[in-house]
N, C-alpha and C positions, 0 to 999 in steps of 0.2 A: 797615374793613369787615370783613376777617376775623379783627381783633383781639377777645379775651375779657378776662373779669377774673373770677377766682374773690371773688366778695363774701364768703364765709364763710372767707378765707385764713387771718386772724388768730385766729379762733373753733376752726378746724379744728386749729391747731398747738397750742392751749391745751388741746384737749380731747384732743389725742394725748398730751400731756404727761401729763395728768391720768390717763389710762386707763393709760399705762406705768408711773406711779409705784404706781397701786392693784395693778397685774399683779405688781410687785417685792413690793410689801408682802405680797400673798397667796401668792406663791411662797415667800419667806423664811418666812413662818410656817408653811407648809405643811412644808417640809424641816426645819424645826428640829423641829417636833413630829415628823416622822417618825422621826427620829435620837434624838430624846429616848426615843421608844417602845423603838427598839431597845436603849437603854442600859437602861429600866426594865425589858424583858421578860429582859435578861442577868442584872439583879440577882433578878427573880424566880427566875430559874434557878438561880443559885448558891445561895439562900437555902433552895429546896426539892430541893438535892443534884441538881441537874441533872434534874429532873424534865421540863423541858420539851424536852429532847434528843429523845425519844421522838417528837417531831412532825418530825424530820428525815426525809429520803426515803431509804427502803431499796429498793433496785432491784428491778425486775421482781416485786413482790409488789401484786397487785391492788388491797387495802385501802390500800395507801400512796400512791396517787393523791390521795387526800383530803389528804395532807401538803405537795403542790405548793406550795401557798400559804403557810401558815404556816412552812415552812422557810424563806422568803425573810425572814422577821423574827427570825430566831432565831441564836445563835452559839454557840461553843464556849469562849467565856471573854472576857475583857475585853481582852486584846491583839488578837483576832479582830474583836471589834465596833468597837474603835478603828480598824484598820486600815480598814475599810470606812467610818467616817464621814465624814469630810472629802471623799473623791470623791463619795459620794453626795450630801451636802448642796451641794456645787459644780456637779455635773452634773445633778442634780436641779433645783436653782433655774434653770440656765440653760434646760432642758426646758420647765418649767413655766411660763416666761414666756411661752411660746407659747400658754397657754391651758390650764385646767385639765382642761377635757373631753377634750381631744385627748391631755394628757398622761396622765391615767388609763387610758386605752384604750392607750397607748403602754406604760405599766408592767404593765398586766394581760397584755398578750402577751409583754413579757419576762417575766415569772414563769411564765406558762405555758409556753413554749416552752424555757426554761431549765430548768424542774423536770421536764417530759417528757423533755426529754433527757437529764438526769441519772438519771431513772428507767430509762431504756432502756438507757443505755450504761455506766453507772458498776459499778465491781467489786463482786461477789457481796460480802455480808456488811459491806458500808461503810453509813455513815450521813451523808448530806449535809445540810448546813444552812448559812445564810449570805445574806448581802446582796450579795453579790459578782456573782451572776449579773446582779442587776438593776444593778449598778455597769457592767459589761462591758455589757449592753443601752444603756444611756443612753449610754454612750461609743459605740458603734456607732452607734446613732440620730442624736446629734449630728454625728458625723463625715461621714454622709451625706446628711441632712436638706437641706441648701441645695442641693445639687445633684439632687435629686429634686424640690423644689419649686421649683428654678430661682430662689431668692432670693440675690442676690449678699450680702446682709448676713448669711445665714446660712452663706452658705460661708465667710466670714470667721471667724464664730464656730467653726465646723468644724474651720479651719487652726488656730487658737489653741488648741482643745481638744486637738488632735494634738499641737501643740508641747508642751503641758503634760503632757498623760496619754496619750500616744501608748506611752510605753513599756510601760504596762500590757499591751499587746497580746500579750507575751509570755508572758502569762499563759494564753494558749489552748494553749499546748505542754505536753505532759506531762513536765514535769521535775521533779515534787516528788510524791511518792506520796501525802502528807497533805494536798495542795490539791487540790481539784475542778477540774481544767482542763476537765472536761465542762462543769461548771456555768457555766465562764468562756465557753467556746466556743459553747454554745447560747445562753446569754445574749446574746452578740455578735450571733448571728443573729437571733435574735428582735428586736433593736433595730433591725438593717437592714431586717427584715421589716416591721418597724412603721412605718418611716419610708414605705414604700410603700403598705402598706394604708391609712394615714392623711395622705396626701399632701393638701397643699392644692391646690383648684382654681386655675387661672390668673387672677391678679386683673385685672380690667377696669374701666377707669375712665369713668365714665358722664359724663353733659351735666348733671348734678344742680349747682345753684347757680351756674350760668354765666350771665353776661349779655354777650350781643353787642352792639357798638357800631359 
């Protein structure tokens, strides 16, 4: 009398697999395209005698605030863009599996927080550019997302990310004058903040498609 059966159980499983495959494909295309864009922009920069470097962030100059966004897509050489490409591809793909709208909001938050943090705290007469702020932001986001959303699977993903990329966290320390630890630190802060800003509402299982007998 109290038993029930979900008549759409098989259909729902099939639909979930289809949706998951579509999301994975979309996330993969997005991140491969993003990384390809970074390499293209670096190629343009090299061919134009580093003309794009002017879009890096120079601290505490009001006009430079407009460079907060473009600076996240530019690099100071092939080695620089190469070092960011794989972690950005992997972490971005994992984060994008959660939905593109949420992913876009998370990335926008990371770019702004990281860029403004650099603008406020970087040493005078420096120019900061690169996607590493986004990399650290996505790392921070994935590390805490599961705990914020209270989703065990995302917690496990965060643990896996910590095992593989946790050593990157040393990059928030001022150990190398040629590397913007400020961008790393504020990117990480932006990612953690984004996990809270865009947390998922608690899932509630409703009575749809249930037949009582």
